[in-house]
N, C-alpha and C positions, 0 to 999 in steps of 0.2 A: 301502372305504378307498382302493384304487387310484384310483378315479374321483375321490374327494375330493382326493387329493394332486395328481392331474392337473389338476383344475380350479384348485387353488391356484396351481400353476405357470403355467398358461395365463392366469389372471386377472392375475398379477403381470407377465407379459410384456405383457399388454394395457395395464396402467398405464404401463409404461415406453414403450410405443408412443405413448400419448397425450402423454407428456412430450416425446418426440421430435418429434411432430407440431407441438406448440406451439413448440418451439425452432426448427423449420424456418420456421414462419409468422413468428416474430419476426425471424429472420435475413432474411426476404424483405420486411421492413418492412410486413407486413400490418396491424399494429396501430399505425400512425403516429398515429392519432387519440388514442392514450393516451400519446403522447410526454411531455406535461407531467408526468403522474404518474410515468412511468418515469424522467424526468430528476431528479425530486425524490429518488427512492430509489436512483438509479444510483451515487451516491457514498457510500452508506451500507452499513456492515457492522455486524452486531449487536455485535461485539467493540469497536467504536469507543466504546461506552459506558464500557468499562474505562478508556480513556485520557482521556476528556473528563469523566467524572463520578466514577469509583470509586477511582482510585488515590490514594495519599496525597500530600499536598503535597510537592513535590520539594525536596531540599536543594541549595543552590547548588553547582555543580561548579567549585571554584576551580582546577582544572587547565587550564581553557579560558577564554580571554578573546576576546571578539568585538570587532572594530574596523570601524566603518562607513567605507567609502571613498566613498560617495555617487557623485557624478558627477565626481570629481577627475580631472584630466589625469595623465599618467604621471609627469611630474616631481614633482607633488605627492604621488603615491603613494610615489615614491622617498623623499621627505622624511619621510613617515610611517614607512617602514621604517627609515630612519636613526635616528629618535627611539626607536623601539621597540627597536632593536638595542642601544642604550646600556644597557638594563635586562636584558640577557642572557636572552632567552627560550630555551626548549628547542628549539622549531621554529616557523617562521612558514609559514602557508599563505595563498597569494594566490589567492583564488577569482575569477579574472577571466581571460578569454581575451585574449591579447596577439598575436593573429594579423593584425590590420589594420596595414599600414605607416603609420608616423608620421614627422613631420619629425625629423631627427637631434637637434635641440635638445631634443625631448621624450623621445626614447629614450635619449640618452646618459647622462642622470642615472640612469635606472632600470637600465641595463646596468651602470654603475659600481657602484651599490649592490648589485645582485644578485651581482656578482663578489666583493664583500666579505662576502656573507652565505651561507655554505655550508649553513646549516641552514634552507633554504627550499624549499617545494614549490609549483609553479605548476599551474594548472588547464589541462586539455585537454578536448576534447569528442569522443566517438566518433561517427562518422557512417557512413552507407551500410551498414546491417546486411544481411547476406547470409543469408536464412533457410535456404537449401539447405546452405550450408557451416556455418551456426551460429556465425558470428562477424562482426565489423565489418571492413570493407575498409580504412578509413583513419581518421585523426583530424584535428580542427582543433586546432592547437597553436601556441604562440608562435613567432615568427620565429627562425631559426637562431641569430642572434647573441645572442638572449636564452636560448633553450633550452639551449645548450651549458653553462651554468653552474648549472643547476638540475635537480631531479628533477620529474617530472610525475605527476599523478594525475587521472584523468578525473572530471568533475563531473556526469556524466549521472545523473539520478534517474528512476525508473520512474513514469510517469503515462500516462493515456490522451489527454492533450491533444495536439492537432496544431499549435496556435498559442498565443501567450502569453495571449490572451483566453479560451481554453477553460478549463474547470474542471480544475485540475491537482491531483488527489488523489494524494498520495504516501504509500504504506504500506510499500514495499519498496525495496531497492536491490541491485545486483549487486556483490559484493566484488571480482570480477576478471572480465576479459573477454579474449578472444583477438582480436588485431588483426594480420591478415596473418601468422599463425603465431606471434606473440609475445604472451606474457601481460602484460597491463597491469592495474594496480590502481587502485581507486577513490581519489579524493582523501582522504576521511577515513581510509581504510586506511593510506595513505602517512603521514599525520600521526600516527596512532596508533602505527605501527611506529617512527617516530622518537622517540616518547616512551617506549614500552614494547614492545620487540620480542618478548619472550616471550609476553605476553598476546595480542598481535596475531597471532603465528604460530599460537597455539592456535585463534583465531577463524578464520583462513584455512584451517587444516587441517580444519575442518568440511566444506570442499569443497562448499558449497551454491552452486548457480548464482544463487540469489536468497535474501536474508535479509530477514525481517520486521524493520522498525525498531521498537525498543523505546523509544518516545517517553517522555521524562521531564519536559520543560519547555521554556519559551521564553526570551527574553532579559530581562535587567534593565538599565536604563539609569541611569547616574550623573547625566545631565544632562536627560533628557527624562522624560515621564510613564512610570511603570512599567506595562508591560502584559505582563509575564512574570515567571517566578519561578526560573529555573534557571541562566542564564548571564549573567555581567557583560558589558556592552556599552559601548563608548566611541563617542561621535559624532565626526564629522569634526574639529571644532574642539577637542574634548577632547584629541586627540593633539598637535595643533600647539601648544596652550597648555600641554601637559603637566599636564592637570587630572586627576591620578591619583597614588596613593601610589607610592613608589619600588619596593615589593615586588610590585606588581600583575603585572608581566610576568616576573619572575625564575623561570626554569626552567618556564615555562608553554607551553602550545600556544596560539598566537595565530592566529586566523582573520580575515584581512582580506577583507571581502566587501561586496557591495551590500546595504544594509538600508534603502533608501529615500533620498530627498533629505536627510532628517534622521530621527533615531530617533523613531518614532511616526507616520511617514508611511505610511498604509495605503491611499492612493489609487492607488499604482503597481501594475502587474501584472507588472513585470519581476522574474523570479527569485523570485516570491512564490507560495506553495503553500497548498493545503488539506491539513490533516493530521487524523488521528483525534482530536487534542486540541481541535479546534474545538468551541466550546460548542454551536453549532447543528449537531448531528451528523446531522440530517435536513434536506435542502433548504438547504445551507449558503449563507449570503449573502456572507460576506467571507473572503478569504484570511487565514491566521493565522500563517504562518511563512515566513521567507526561506530560500532554499536553503542559505546558509552556516550557519544555525542547525540545519537538518536534518542537515548534516554533523556539527555539534557533538553532536547526539543520538546519531548513529552512533558517534562516537568514545567517548562516555561508555559506551555499550553494550559496546564492545570492551574498554575498559580495566577495566570493572567485571565482566567475564566474565558478562554478563547477556543472553545471546541468547534469542531466541524460537524454539522448534521448532514446526513446523506439520505438520498432517495431510497425508499424500500423497493424490493423486487416487485411487489404487487403494483406499486405505482408505475414502475417501468413498463410492466406488461399492459396495464390499463392505458397508458399513454400511447403505446405502440398500436393497440387495437383501435383507439380513437383515430390516429393518423391513417391507419390502413383503411378503415371505413370511409373516412372523409375523402381521402385521395381517390379511392375507387369510385365513390359516388360522383365526385367532380369530374374525374377522367372519363367516366362513362357518358356524361353529358357532352363533353368535348368530342369523344369518339363518335357519338351519333350526330352531333350538330356540325362539326368541322373536321371530318376525317382527314382531309388533306393537310390540315394544320396540326393534327394530333401530336406527332412526334416532337415538333419544335416547341409547341406550347407546354406540353407536359415536362419536357426536359428542363426548360427554363424554370417552371414551377418547382420541380424537384430540387434544382440547385439552390433556389431561394430558400426553400424549407430547410435543407441540410445546413446551409451556411447560417441561417437564423438560429437553429438549434445549437450549433457549435458555438456561436457567439454568446448565446444565452447561458450555456454551461460555464463558460469562462467568466462571464459577468456575475453569475450567482455565487461562484466560489470566491471571486476577488472582492466583491462588495458585501455579500451577506453570509459568508462562511457556510454556504450550502452546496454540497457536492451532488449535483444532479447527474444522472446517467441516462442520456438520450440515445445510446448506441442502438438499442433494439428498434426504437422509433426511426432512426436514420436508415437502418437496413430495410425496414418496411417501406419507407419512402422511396429508396433507391430501386426497389423491386416492383413497386406498384404500377408504373407506366407500362413496361414491357410485359409484366405478368398479366395485365388486363388484356393485351393483344393475344397472348398465348391462350388465355382462358376462352376468349371469344373465337379465336381461329382454330383451336385444336380441341380443348376440353369439351366445350359445348357440342361441337360437331361429332365427337365420339359417341354422344348419347342420342344422336339423331340418325335413324335408319336412312333417311333420304340423303344426308350429308355423307354417310359412310359409303352409300352406293356411288355417289359422285366420285369419290376417291378411286374406287375399283374401276369405274367407267373410264376415267382419265388414264389410269394405269394400263388397262387393256388396250386402249386406243394407242398409247405410246408404243407398246410392244408390237402392235399390228403394223404401225408405220415403219418400224425398224425391219 
């Protein structure tokens, strides 16, 4: 029994060693030939199916109104804010960086309107992340004569993209960050706090560095073709022409942001993201959500007290170790008791385990808002059957003088016969 348990532990260590070797080879770009396949699945997580296929049709969130600013100059944006202000919104969020100097004729109107609008949040962007210190060094923010009359919230969203044209998959966001020793809050957190400080404080008190975005829907347009189902959106001219009912903005959160040259414009890549709600959840072809709408989904999540908890890395590793030890222990019994049935039985068992874990991941997110990650456990399960054979057939024999002699004897006999 001691030898049996020792072999179980050593074989499990061998499996994790194989995984580490493959991870190192991938890191060194040894498998560049497989990049097209890797890129197809790089933006896919199994739980994306919940957001794109399984959740119920969302109900429109009438607390939030989206306004497209397109490519408007600053004086035109100021005019939009003036019009919206007449209808007494609870708070206005302007998701645009005002850091580039403009002619005073352009800035003066905006500065005047902002000074008359106390309930407004402007966007800033955190830059120069310092990994050693664990915080950002500075921000890109509006010029001082604009900043002094507004609150700021950073608009950074988490993606792996390095440039606009890269695939920008957005699943998570950081509620707060430290910048030069000062705590700064995300743009949607600032807006949610202005609307409902109690609910927002509960969300912030979770004290998570990163939160999973609980996506519910995209935008609905009054004037363009509908390509979403959750948030009302006005196009540029809708505001100027006041093409809306008088109660649309009353006590609402208004997010003014770029949503294309016009609502329905899907050719742009500016501030346009892939999300788990994309219908093509494998090998995604087109971006599906603008950054401002991502912020709207975050606000809904905060106000609805509907966060998503996720499994820690330690829990993922512990679960993988458990399945590795369990499978190796069980498969060793089958290997010794029914060697002729070994391949068939273990493969069936592995398929059942992987399918069960995949189903459980989807179920936990759909029903309990818990994002479990069983990927490491699934890899261990997939490797366990064949790795056990390699361990017994090769690894153990390498440490036995008698077995090594057998190899040389067979090899010498082979060449003598030739």
